[in-house]
C-alpha positions in Angstrom: 0.0 0.0 0.0 1.1 3.5 -0.8 1.1 4.8 2.7 3.6 2.1 3.8 5.9 2.3 0.7 8.7 3.2 3.0 8.7 -0.4 4.5 10.7 -1.5 1.4 13.6 0.1 3.3 13.1 -1.9 6.4 14.7 -5.3 6.8 12.3 -8.3 6.5 13.7 -9.7 9.7 12.1 -6.8 11.5 8.9 -6.5 9.4 8.1 -10.2 9.8 9.4 -10.8 13.3 6.9 -13.0 15.1 7.6 -11.5 18.6 7.7 -8.1 20.2 10.2 -5.6 18.6 13.1 -4.4 20.7 13.4 -0.6 21.2 16.2 -0.6 18.5 14.0 -2.5 16.0 11.1 -0.1 16.7 13.3 2.9 16.0 14.2 1.3 12.7 10.4 0.7 11.9 9.8 4.4 12.7 12.0 5.3 9.7 9.5 4.0 7.2 7.4 7.2 6.9 10.4 9.3 5.9 11.7 6.6 3.6 8.3 6.5 1.9 8.0 10.3 1.7 11.5 10.5 0.2 10.7 7.9 -2.4 7.5 9.5 -3.4 9.2 13.0 -3.5 11.5 11.6 -6.2 8.5 10.5 -8.1 6.9 13.9 -7.6 10.0 15.5 -9.2 9.1 13.6 -12.4 5.4 14.4 -12.1 5.0 17.6 -10.1 1.4 18.2 -10.9 0.2 14.7 -9.9 -2.2 15.3 -7.0 -2.2 11.5 -6.2 1.5 11.6 -5.6 1.3 14.8 -3.6 -1.3 13.2 -1.3 0.7 10.0 -1.2 3.6 11.9 0.3 1.4 13.2 3.1 0.0 9.7 3.7 3.4 8.1 3.8 5.0 10.8 6.0 2.2 11.5 8.5 0.0 8.3 8.9 1.7 7.5 12.3 1.1 11.0 13.7 -1.4 11.1 16.5 -4.1 13.6 17.2 -2.6 14.3 20.7 0.9 14.8 19.3 2.3 11.5 20.5 3.0 10.0 17.1 6.0 10.0 14.7 8.0 11.1 12.8 7.4 14.8 13.7 5.1 14.7 16.7 2.4 16.8 14.9 -0.9 17.3 16.6 -4.5 18.1 15.7 -5.1 19.9 12.5 -1.4 20.3 11.8 -1.7 16.7 10.6 -3.1 16.7 7.0 -6.7 15.4 6.9 -5.7 12.6 4.5 -3.2 11.3 7.0 -5.6 11.6 9.9 -8.0 9.4 7.9 -5.2 7.0 6.9 -4.1 6.7 10.6 -7.5 5.3 11.6 -7.8 3.0 8.5 -4.3 1.7 9.0 -5.0 0.8 12.6 -8.3 -0.8 11.7 -6.5 -2.9 9.0 -3.8 -3.9 11.4 -6.3 -5.0 14.0 -8.4 -7.0 11.6 -5.5 -8.7 9.8 -3.3 -11.6 10.8 0.3 -10.5 11.5 3.4 -12.6 12.2 3.0 -11.6 15.8 -0.8 -11.8 16.3 -4.1 -13.2 15.0 -6.7 -10.9 13.5 -9.2 -9.3 16.0 -12.9 -9.3 15.4 -14.6 -6.1 14.1 -16.1 -5.4 17.5 -12.7 -5.4 19.2 -11.3 -3.2 16.5 -14.2 -0.7 17.0 -13.6 -0.7 20.8 -9.9 0.1 20.4 -10.7 2.9 17.9 -13.3 4.3 20.2 -10.7 4.2 23.1 -8.3 6.2 20.8 -10.9 8.9 20.1 -9.3 12.3 20.8 -5.9 10.9 21.7 -4.7 8.7 18.8 -7.5 9.8 16.3 -9.2 13.0 15.2 -12.7 12.9 16.8 -14.3 13.9 13.6 -12.6 11.1 11.7 -13.8 8.7 14.4 -17.3 10.0 14.0 -17.1 9.5 10.3 -15.8 5.9 10.8 -18.6 5.0 13.1 -21.2 6.4 10.6 -20.0 3.7 8.1 -18.4 1.0 10.3 -20.7 -1.7 9.0 -19.3 -1.1 5.6 -15.8 -1.5 6.9 -16.8 -4.8 8.5 -18.4 -6.0 5.2 -15.3 -5.0 3.1 -13.0 -6.6 5.6 -15.0 -9.8 5.7 -15.1 -9.9 1.9 -11.4 -9.4 1.6 -10.7 -12.0 4.2 -12.9 -14.5 2.3 -11.0 -13.7 -0.9 -7.8 -14.6 0.7 -6.2 -11.1 0.8 -3.5 -10.4 3.3 -4.6 -7.2 4.9 -7.2 -4.9 3.6 -5.0 -2.1 2.4 
């Protein structure tokens, strides 16, 4: 997925590790937003008017920022985080919760919704959370469909 394109610069031994990451490994993982933004900036230099690439840079760079400023890479907070990245932050968490990973099994939709609700106003923009809950049934249906189709992750 475009927002995680920077993971191509992270060793598979870390990305696919079945257990908890060490602090050092997590610091390496935290590099992927900048790697992704740098990669997409190179593409933008070839296609400067491409709105999709411009949005992709924001998605790649800021999708791990948190509404309360506790995210990375820049510790942005609130509306300083581009709206596209605030939306992607929630969708990325939903996808991670609903997907099998080397270190965990997928959570049911209800658990993912509870965790998102708990992050309202801290991890996530409250207006994005409200928008999610207005259509959360559709998220569940899409996720179930993708799971039944054998896709690894939704995004």
